[in-house]
C-alpha positions, 0 to 999 in steps of 0.5 A, spaced: 111 260 297 110 265 303 105 270 301 107 277 302 102 283 303 103 291 303 099 294 309 094 297 304 093 289 301 092 287 309 087 292 310 083 290 304 084 283 306 081 285 313 075 289 310 074 283 305 074 277 310 067 278 313 064 277 306 067 270 306 061 267 310 056 272 307 057 271 299 056 264 297 055 259 291 049 256 292 047 252 286 050 250 280 047 247 273 053 244 269 049 240 265 042 243 262 037 238 260 037 236 253 042 237 247 045 243 245 044 246 251 051 247 255 051 254 254 045 255 258 049 253 264 049 257 270 051 259 277 047 262 283 050 266 288 047 269 295 049 274 300 047 271 306 049 277 310 045 283 313 049 288 309 050 290 302 056 287 299 060 290 293 062 285 288 065 290 283 071 286 281 070 280 284 072 274 280 068 268 277 071 262 274 071 254 273 077 249 272 076 246 266 081 249 262 088 250 264 089 256 266 082 258 267 079 264 264 077 269 269 071 273 269 070 279 273 063 283 275 062 290 272 063 297 276 058 298 281 056 291 282 053 289 289 049 285 293 043 287 297 042 283 304 039 276 302 039 278 295 040 272 290 043 272 283 044 268 277 050 268 273 049 265 266 054 262 261 049 265 255 043 269 257 039 267 251 040 260 252 039 260 259 032 264 258 030 258 253 031 253 258 028 257 264 022 257 260 022 250 258 023 248 265 019 253 268 024 256 272 022 261 277 027 266 275 026 266 267 032 272 266 039 271 269 042 277 273 049 277 269 052 273 263 059 271 261 058 272 254 064 272 250 061 275 244 058 281 241 053 278 236 046 281 237 043 274 236 047 271 242 048 276 247 042 279 251 044 286 251 039 287 257 043 282 261 050 285 264 056 282 262 062 280 266 069 282 264 074 277 262 080 279 266 084 273 264 084 269 257 086 263 260 086 256 256 079 257 254 072 259 256 067 258 262 065 251 260 063 246 266 065 239 265 059 234 265 064 229 269 066 233 274 069 240 275 069 246 280 067 253 281 070 259 285 068 266 287 074 271 289 073 278 292 077 284 288 083 282 293 083 275 290 081 272 296 077 266 295 070 267 298 066 261 296 067 254 292 063 248 289 065 242 286 062 236 283 064 229 280 071 228 280 075 233 285 079 239 284 086 240 287 084 247 287 078 246 291 078 244 299 075 238 301 071 233 297 067 234 291 059 233 291 055 227 287 055 228 280 049 231 277 045 228 271 042 231 265 038 237 267 040 236 275 044 241 279 048 241 286 044 245 291 048 248 298 045 245 304 051 246 309 057 251 309 063 246 312 067 248 306 067 241 303 062 240 297 060 233 299 057 235 305 055 242 303 051 240 296 046 235 294 043 233 287 037 236 286 033 233 280 029 239 279 033 245 279 031 251 283 034 258 281 033 264 285 032 260 292 039 261 295 041 258 301 036 256 307 030 257 302 025 252 302 026 247 297 020 242 296 025 236 295 026 230 300 032 230 304 038 227 301 041 220 304 048 219 302 055 215 305 051 210 308 057 206 312 057 200 316 062 196 321 064 191 322 064 188 315 061 181 317 056 181 323 058 175 328 053 173 333 055 176 340 058 182 337 056 189 335 054 193 329 055 201 327 051 204 322 051 211 319 049 215 314 049 223 312 043 226 311 042 233 308 036 238 306 036 245 305 029 245 309 033 242 315 032 235 318 027 233 323 029 226 324 033 220 322 031 213 324 034 206 322 029 201 321 031 193 323 027 187 322 030 179 323 029 174 317 031 167 316 034 168 309 036 174 304 030 174 300 023 173 301 018 176 307 021 178 314 020 174 320 018 179 324 015 187 323 020 192 322 022 196 329 025 203 329 031 206 332 032 214 332 039 216 330 044 220 334 046 226 330 053 229 329 053 235 324 050 231 318 052 224 320 046 220 323 048 214 326 046 208 331 050 202 334 048 196 338 048 188 339 048 184 333 044 179 338 039 184 339 039 190 334 033 194 336 028 194 341 024 187 341 028 184 336 032 178 338 037 174 333 037 167 335 044 164 335 045 161 329 049 154 327 051 156 320 052 162 316 046 162 312 041 161 318 040 168 321 039 175 317 038 182 319 035 187 314 035 194 315 034 201 312 034 209 313 029 214 313 029 221 314 024 227 314 025 234 313 022 240 316 018 241 310 015 234 311 019 231 305 022 224 307 027 220 303 029 212 304 035 209 303 035 204 299 030 208 295 022 205 296 024 201 302 018 201 307 015 197 313 012 191 308 014 185 310 015 182 303 018 189 300 025 187 297 028 194 298 032 193 304 040 192 306 041 185 309 047 182 313 047 175 315 049 173 322 055 168 323 056 163 329 061 166 334 065 160 332 065 155 327 067 154 320 064 154 313 067 148 308 070 151 302 066 147 298 060 150 301 063 157 300 064 156 292 058 152 291 055 155 284 048 155 280 047 153 273 050 160 271 056 158 274 055 164 279 056 163 287 050 160 290 051 165 297 053 171 293 054 177 298 054 172 304 059 173 310 063 166 311 069 164 315 073 159 312 080 155 313 085 152 308 092 152 306 095 157 302 098 155 295 101 162 294 103 169 297 099 174 299 100 178 293 100 173 288 100 176 281 098 183 283 102 187 287 099 192 293 093 188 293 091 182 298 090 176 292 092 169 294 089 162 294 087 157 299 085 150 298 083 144 303 088 139 305 086 135 299 087 141 294 080 139 291 076 145 293 080 151 293 078 159 292 081 166 291 082 171 297 081 178 295 081 185 298 084 192 296 090 193 300 095 189 303 095 188 311 097 180 312 103 176 310 101 169 307 106 164 305 105 157 301 103 152 306 100 157 312 094 154 315 089 161 314 082 162 317 079 168 313 072 172 314 069 175 308 064 176 303 063 171 298 063 174 291 066 173 284 070 177 279 071 175 271 068 168 273 073 166 279 069 165 286 072 169 291 072 170 299 073 178 300 071 185 300 063 186 299 062 186 291 054 188 292 052 194 288 049 199 292 051 197 299 053 201 305 061 202 305 065 198 310 069 202 315 076 198 316 078 191 313 073 188 309 076 181 310 080 178 317 085 173 316 089 169 321 095 164 320 095 158 325 101 154 323 103 150 317 101 144 313 103 141 306 102 145 300 096 141 297 097 140 289 093 136 284 097 132 278 092 133 272 092 133 264 090 139 260 084 134 258 082 134 265 082 141 266 078 143 260 073 138 262 072 140 269 074 147 269 070 149 274 072 144 279 079 145 278 078 153 279 083 156 283 087 150 285 094 149 285 095 144 279 101 140 276 101 138 268 107 133 266 110 132 259 108 139 256 111 142 250 111 148 247 107 148 240 110 155 238 116 156 242 116 164 243 124 163 246 122 167 252 116 167 257 114 174 255 111 179 261 103 179 260 103 174 255 099 168 253 103 162 251 100 155 249 102 149 252 100 142 250 101 135 253 098 131 248 091 131 251 089 138 249 092 145 249 092 150 255 094 158 255 099 159 260 099 166 263 105 169 264 104 175 269 109 181 269 110 181 277 113 174 277 120 172 276 118 167 270 117 174 266 122 174 261 126 168 263 128 163 257 123 158 255 125 150 256 125 146 250 123 139 249 118 136 254 117 139 261 112 140 267 109 146 269 105 148 275 101 154 277 094 156 279 088 154 275 084 160 274 080 164 269 078 171 266 071 171 263 066 176 262 061 170 265 062 164 269 064 160 263 070 159 259 077 163 259 081 158 263 088 159 264 094 157 268 098 162 272 105 159 274 107 163 281 114 164 278 120 160 275 120 155 280 113 152 277 117 150 270 120 144 272 125 140 267 125 140 259 131 141 255 136 147 257 136 152 252 142 157 250 143 163 255 148 167 251 155 165 253 155 168 260 160 164 264 156 162 271 162 161 275 159 155 279 152 158 280 146 154 278 143 157 272 136 153 272 137 149 267 140 153 262 147 151 258 152 156 256 154 157 249 160 162 247 166 158 246 172 158 251 168 163 256 163 157 257 162 154 263 159 147 262 161 144 269 155 148 272 150 143 275 143 145 271 137 144 275 133 139 272 139 134 271 147 135 270 148 139 264 151 133 259 158 134 255 155 134 248 161 137 244 161 144 248 167 146 251 169 143 257 171 146 264 178 147 264 181 140 262 184 137 268 180 141 273 173 139 277 167 141 274 165 148 276 171 149 280 176 153 275 181 153 280 185 159 278 185 157 271 182 161 265 176 157 262 178 153 256 185 156 255 190 151 258 195 150 253 196 143 251 189 141 252 185 141 246 177 143 247 173 136 247 179 132 250 177 129 256 184 128 258 182 124 265 177 129 267 170 127 269 164 130 265 158 134 268 154 128 269 160 125 274 161 119 270 165 117 263 160 115 257 154 111 260 158 106 264 158 105 272 163 101 276 171 102 277 176 101 272 178 103 265 172 107 262 172 110 255 168 116 253 170 119 246 176 114 245 179 116 251 182 110 255 183 113 262 186 110 269 180 110 274 180 109 282 175 104 285 170 110 285 170 111 278 175 117 279 181 119 275 186 122 280 192 121 277 192 123 270 191 130 271 197 131 275 201 127 270 199 131 264 200 137 269 207 135 270 208 133 263 206 140 261 211 143 266 217 139 263 215 142 256 215 149 258 222 148 262 225 145 256 222 151 252 225 156 256 232 153 256 
């Protein structure tokens, strides 16, 4: 909706506009220390300008309830140049917390008390007035919320948000403060993730730009590319904020021959270039810092770069990311990346090697592997890169995973993948970096290239083999023959587990809803099932299951009724029609022709599946089940072969040399025509 202003309203807006850069929300405590202290929440407001600002009628609200309750400052309220005020939710609780925590400001300037109870309301502290009751009182959420300050004309002057973002607040939220912590303003860009940092020790009364004896806050560490390659380049950056100003930011680098243990040389510093609060460095992987040379590796696990971030503020307080990093060669607190050779591949077997806990040996390492795809790029999950590859034998297989979909892969594609080794729910994978606390990646987490095609590798196994060597078969495409359903559910229900057995054991078949198997009719008798052998377990052990890629992975079995639907010549995947005269049993079912087992035949005298202008099962003069010279669905009469006269159900018919009966149908038709003519005469 387009806003409309009267000339008076526009004049008010123009007068109030300069205050937008002057009066700021500068600190917020949403979760005071201890239990039962929530009513001690408070907001700090600072007039950073050089003139007096009237805040009479200005509105303060949070965004917890819908709509939020609005509180306005009382008559005569104003802020002197540089003045900092504290607005408490309940003054008496704030005063208790302030005394216990040793705050510099022991009594707030205003409170939001919704009560006149003298035991709760501090009469010495002015109250803000409720101007809109809203859906509930001011109560800052511990998992995320926002605070907004508007002038008397309703124009937003300042905002702050933390944790989960609010659509009403521009920009992104700051980090979530913990119990007893606050968010404190260190910048004024309009986006809380840049403007606010978390203070472990609240500092009410300081305002924006005041000296805060706390270290800088390093956040949003970012790296590119996801995998370092010898001969390539790197880019690193981090956001650094501090109310006292930043004196400098440096990145420390060291070379190593492993991801753990002492570095192979001293740390060397590189001064970061600053662009606002973002500090960055870039360079060559082979020479990441002056005096450091990374020899060309021949394997993925031979050369490493270790690094960390250091920041110093103008009050001589410093910070490290990760925390407690230092230049001691044996210090374990650092970020690390292995350096890949410029060319060459790591065998899938090496990438999926695991320890006695069934966790990857090379967790977090970048690798470049190649295999044959056994699924499409979104196997079992839509909107996410999730596919499986195996070596040409099918013995060594692994999952490929990343957020989003930027590739197209089909079974049989020869695929080269670069990514991080990891595991999820026991399934080893190459994909995005799953290491906790590592710098985020700019761009794609994995690189995928398709180069030709090859036969899709698949192993034929028994359930006993799968269960005995589950980790070996993990992520492989397998086929199990001669399986049956101990308890037939009738259909393959979406997102259900269905037990199958082959006489050697019982295995769970997981029916994933996004496949076309979901909702299909289950087969009877014995059949074969194919799919990806995977697992879903909290650790690396157990939880094995088979996930068919679709209905084509169910082969054979006794066809089941499909409700009497006429197929009209369309193959129906092994399903026999029922339903009397509308049935069309002449349609070839995959897994073998449908037998004539007492079901109504196809329009006696008409070839299987043809229905040539004759209504199925309604040819007058021919009783259903009388094979009057018509070959059954199997293409033969009875079980015999050769030419001459054949018998099925007591019907002897003349056939030609190919075993066909070309004349009996015509003779029957002429006979019927004569009957009709005699009746008409």
